[in-house]
C-alpha positions as MATLAB code, in Angstrom:
seq = 'MRIDVVTIFPEYLAPLDVSLVGKARAKGLLDVRLHQLRDQAHDVHRTVDDTPYGGGPGMVMKPEPWAAALDAVAPPDAGPPPRLIVPTPSGRPFTQQLAVELAAEPWLVFAPARYEGIDRRVIDEAGTRMRVDEVSIGDYVLAGGEVAVLVIVEAVARLLPGVLGNAESARDDSFAPGAMANLLEGPVYTKPAVWRDREVPSVLLSGNHGAIARWRRDQALRRTAQNRPDLLERLTPEDVDKHDRATLAALGWTERDGRFSSDGPPVAH';
ca = [
      53.635   16.656   23.426;
      55.693   13.652   22.395;
      55.190   10.279   24.074;
      57.356    7.205   23.501;
      56.411    3.786   24.876;
      58.833    0.859   24.964;
      57.016   -2.454   25.360;
      56.975   -6.097   24.328;
      53.279   -5.704   23.468;
      52.830   -2.629   21.233;
      49.435   -3.980   20.200;
      48.259   -3.510   23.793;
      48.422    0.230   23.187;
      45.882    0.149   20.337;
      43.327    2.151   22.407;
      45.621    5.161   21.966;
      44.240    5.342   18.419;
      40.647    5.960   19.533;
      38.534    8.483   21.442;
      40.121   11.684   22.785;
      43.695   10.436   22.551;
      43.186    9.230   18.984;
      41.686   12.583   17.998;
      44.555   14.426   19.683;
      47.015   12.361   17.668;
      45.107   13.043   14.452;
      45.175   16.786   15.178;
      48.906   16.731   15.828;
      48.477   17.676   19.479;
      50.004   14.397   20.638;
      52.842   12.472   19.002;
      52.789    8.857   20.255;
      55.539    6.480   19.174;
      55.581    2.785   20.101;
      58.797    0.752   20.253;
      59.167   -3.034   20.405;
      61.618   -3.919   23.185;
      62.476   -7.243   21.535;
      64.032   -5.343   18.629;
      66.918   -4.676   21.034;
      67.389   -8.376   21.900;
      69.677  -10.031   19.395;
      69.720  -13.719   20.337;
      67.684  -16.219   18.328;
      64.788  -16.106   20.815;
      64.880  -12.291   21.240;
      65.119  -12.838   24.986;
      64.259   -9.934   27.275;
      64.117  -11.700   30.664;
      66.134  -14.015   32.882;
      66.010  -15.603   36.336;
      66.470  -13.309   39.349;
      69.725  -13.165   41.278;
      69.154  -14.383   44.822;
      66.472  -16.812   43.739;
      62.732  -16.460   43.959;
      59.766  -16.862   41.627;
      59.271  -15.205   38.266;
      61.635  -13.577   35.816;
      63.347  -10.192   35.656;
      63.641   -8.046   32.517;
      67.258   -7.877   31.353;
      69.243   -4.620   31.430;
      70.817   -4.858   27.963;
      67.673   -4.601   25.799;
      66.143   -1.948   28.027;
      69.284    0.194   28.023;
      69.595   -0.131   24.262;
      65.931    0.769   23.779;
      66.147    3.865   25.962;
      69.392    4.932   24.272;
      67.705    4.573   20.866;
      64.620    6.563   21.903;
      66.517    9.257   23.805;
      70.232    9.281   22.904;
      72.307   10.615   25.817;
      73.778   13.441   23.709;
      70.610   14.404   21.808;
      69.657   17.561   23.713;
      67.083   18.096   26.474;
      66.136   14.660   27.841;
      62.604   13.367   28.276;
      60.966   12.478   31.569;
      60.885    8.716   32.085;
      57.771    7.169   33.625;
      58.073    3.621   34.996;
      54.689    2.144   35.992;
      55.073   -0.086   39.052;
      52.922   -1.008   42.078;
      55.823    0.138   44.258;
      55.848    3.665   42.812;
      54.342    6.935   43.989;
      50.554    7.167   43.586;
      49.330    8.602   40.312;
      47.085   11.575   41.080;
      45.386   14.370   39.197;
      48.078   16.686   40.526;
      50.758   14.520   38.931;
      48.735   14.383   35.691;
      48.737   18.197   35.607;
      52.486   18.202   36.228;
      53.160   15.702   33.447;
      50.896   17.580   31.026;
      53.351   20.474   31.229;
      56.216   18.286   29.964;
      57.118   18.361   26.268;
      58.322   14.752   26.147;
      57.485   11.640   28.157;
      58.928    8.140   27.777;
      57.151    5.147   29.323;
      58.855    1.917   30.352;
      56.099   -0.577   31.233;
      57.564   -3.755   32.703;
      56.404   -7.350   32.629;
      57.267  -10.304   34.854;
      58.848   -9.215   38.162;
      60.036   -5.885   36.793;
      63.088   -4.321   35.157;
      66.634   -4.864   36.426;
      67.110   -2.006   38.889;
      70.347   -0.889   37.293;
      68.423    0.321   34.241;
      66.334    2.703   36.368;
      69.356    3.910   38.325;
      71.404    4.546   35.177;
      68.549    6.355   33.442;
      68.221    8.580   36.505;
      71.715    9.959   35.896;
      70.612   11.627   32.644;
      66.857   12.192   32.888;
      64.177   12.583   35.509;
      62.645    9.223   36.419;
      59.266    8.771   38.091;
      58.133    5.366   39.309;
      54.340    5.616   39.357;
      51.551    3.384   40.675;
      47.940    3.602   39.493;
      46.660    1.669   42.510;
      47.303   -0.833   45.249;
      47.019   -3.945   43.103;
      49.191   -5.936   40.705;
      48.623   -6.279   36.953;
      50.204   -8.639   34.450;
      52.119   -5.720   32.980;
      52.488   -1.963   32.928;
      50.758   -1.286   29.607;
      47.380   -0.780   31.276;
      48.961    1.841   33.518;
      50.401    3.575   30.450;
      46.909    3.812   28.950;
      45.561    5.283   32.192;
      48.329    7.845   32.579;
      48.403    8.904   28.922;
      44.642    9.469   28.821;
      44.680   11.430   32.084;
      47.528   13.598   30.800;
      46.324   13.989   27.206;
      42.913   15.366   28.155;
      44.675   18.219   29.953;
      46.562   19.350   26.852;
      45.270   22.542   25.217;
      42.802   21.773   22.434;
      42.157   18.144   23.355;
      38.857   18.639   25.183;
      36.054   20.348   23.306;
      35.255   22.334   26.450;
      38.274   23.267   28.551;
      35.988   23.876   31.540;
      35.370   20.120   31.731;
      38.870   19.497   33.097;
      38.500   22.263   35.680;
      35.397   20.596   37.145;
      36.938   17.125   37.442;
      37.214   15.261   40.709;
      40.625   16.055   42.228;
      41.169   19.012   39.870;
      43.061   21.900   41.502;
      40.844   24.687   42.819;
      37.723   24.964   44.923;
      36.745   21.328   44.406;
      40.177   19.882   45.132;
      40.023   16.800   47.382;
      36.339   16.313   46.570;
      34.656   13.823   44.272;
      32.254   15.086   41.642;
      28.580   14.802   42.496;
      25.878   13.185   40.321;
      25.080   14.573   36.870;
      21.844   14.608   34.844;
      20.623   15.318   31.318;
      17.350   15.269   29.364;
      14.611   14.112   29.796;
      13.620   15.849   33.024;
      11.590   12.782   34.049;
      12.743    9.245   33.265;
      10.997    6.120   34.584;
       9.243    8.288   37.145;
      12.566    9.644   38.384;
      12.893   13.421   38.256;
      15.971   15.545   37.830;
      16.563   17.567   41.047;
      14.493   20.713   40.696;
      17.378   23.031   41.554;
      19.093   22.065   38.292;
      16.050   23.306   36.365;
      15.748   26.553   38.322;
      18.175   28.706   36.351;
      19.578   29.954   39.679;
      23.294   29.509   39.105;
      24.243   30.308   42.682;
      21.832   27.690   44.037;
      23.039   25.171   41.460;
      26.676   25.739   42.424;
      25.788   25.294   46.108;
      23.838   22.091   45.373;
      26.753   20.666   43.402;
      29.157   21.523   46.187;
      26.914   19.833   48.768;
      26.580   16.755   46.595;
      30.356   16.602   46.187;
      30.792   16.730   49.954;
      28.211   13.983   50.447;
      29.665   11.679   47.824;
      33.169   12.206   49.181;
      32.004   11.453   52.729;
      30.410    8.235   51.517;
      33.064    6.946   49.121;
      36.356    8.620   50.081;
      36.196    9.902   53.662;
      39.990   10.004   53.704;
      39.812   12.980   51.346;
      37.709   14.988   53.777;
      40.378   14.480   56.405;
      42.729   16.494   54.156;
      40.476   19.561   54.140;
      41.713   22.646   55.940;
      39.646   25.585   57.259;
      40.683   27.566   54.171;
      39.075   24.942   51.914;
      35.543   25.358   53.298;
      32.966   28.062   53.986;
      30.109   28.224   56.495;
      27.773   26.351   54.135;
      30.335   23.564   53.754;
      30.653   23.343   57.524;
      26.883   22.996   57.894;
      26.795   20.241   55.264;
      29.732   18.436   56.861;
      28.109   18.685   60.297;
      24.932   17.118   58.894;
      27.099   14.316   57.506;
      28.655   13.687   60.915;
      31.939   15.528   60.414;
      33.399   17.832   63.055;
      36.175   20.399   62.775;
      38.816   19.998   65.469;
      42.121   21.853   65.590;
      41.843   22.853   61.941;
      41.030   19.365   60.660;
      37.823   17.470   59.976;
      37.028   14.060   61.417;
      33.981   11.822   61.300;
      31.779   11.266   64.329;
      30.283    8.169   62.736;
      28.753    6.845   59.493;
      27.697    9.529   57.005;
      24.079   10.624   57.252;
      22.008    9.198   54.398;
      20.371   11.704   52.026;
];
């Protein structure tokens, strides 16, 4: 996969040289290219922003340098276009499902904004020649979109073949498609079996894989009920079995008309 990032702070993307993403780059699984937006601003101050039309606080990123940067990265007549990702609090939520979708793309370009954002005409014009996704990593505002780029790239990169040492790790993630979709992962443990008088749950030492799988499923339901009850409301009858229903009932969740709703605070366990 190729990833291009246009930014006024390329140094902010230094974490892409370390950990899983850094190893993926070293192996040639991920080709990350950083581009300085100010290289496309040709006045003495290399200006990339100006005051907003209509008044108001803050500054808006100018269309000329952004258009020139995107044209340089992905020339309009250079073959199949990339998919452009614009991090913004006003975009669609970034989810594991979207990460899976983006991991299937051969080429992504990121346009992280600063100030009050990028002149809208840049996004609209880009949308005439490539797919554009405006994406939010959460309901909060950052100083710039580079942090969001780091989040999205790491979430996508770990899904690429060969990046994770154990491909099963991605399949067991919270929000991963499959049996555990819409559930958070439960707690995890490693050696020693007893630490500061706290024991690892005995079922994990039993060697009974069926019982272990059931315990993990129950723990996922409990953690989701406690921390993200909104996810349980998305469950359908096809997502659960009779054991799940018993666990949900113990947690105060009732199935009505094919949906689950809480009767009160989750039961403590």
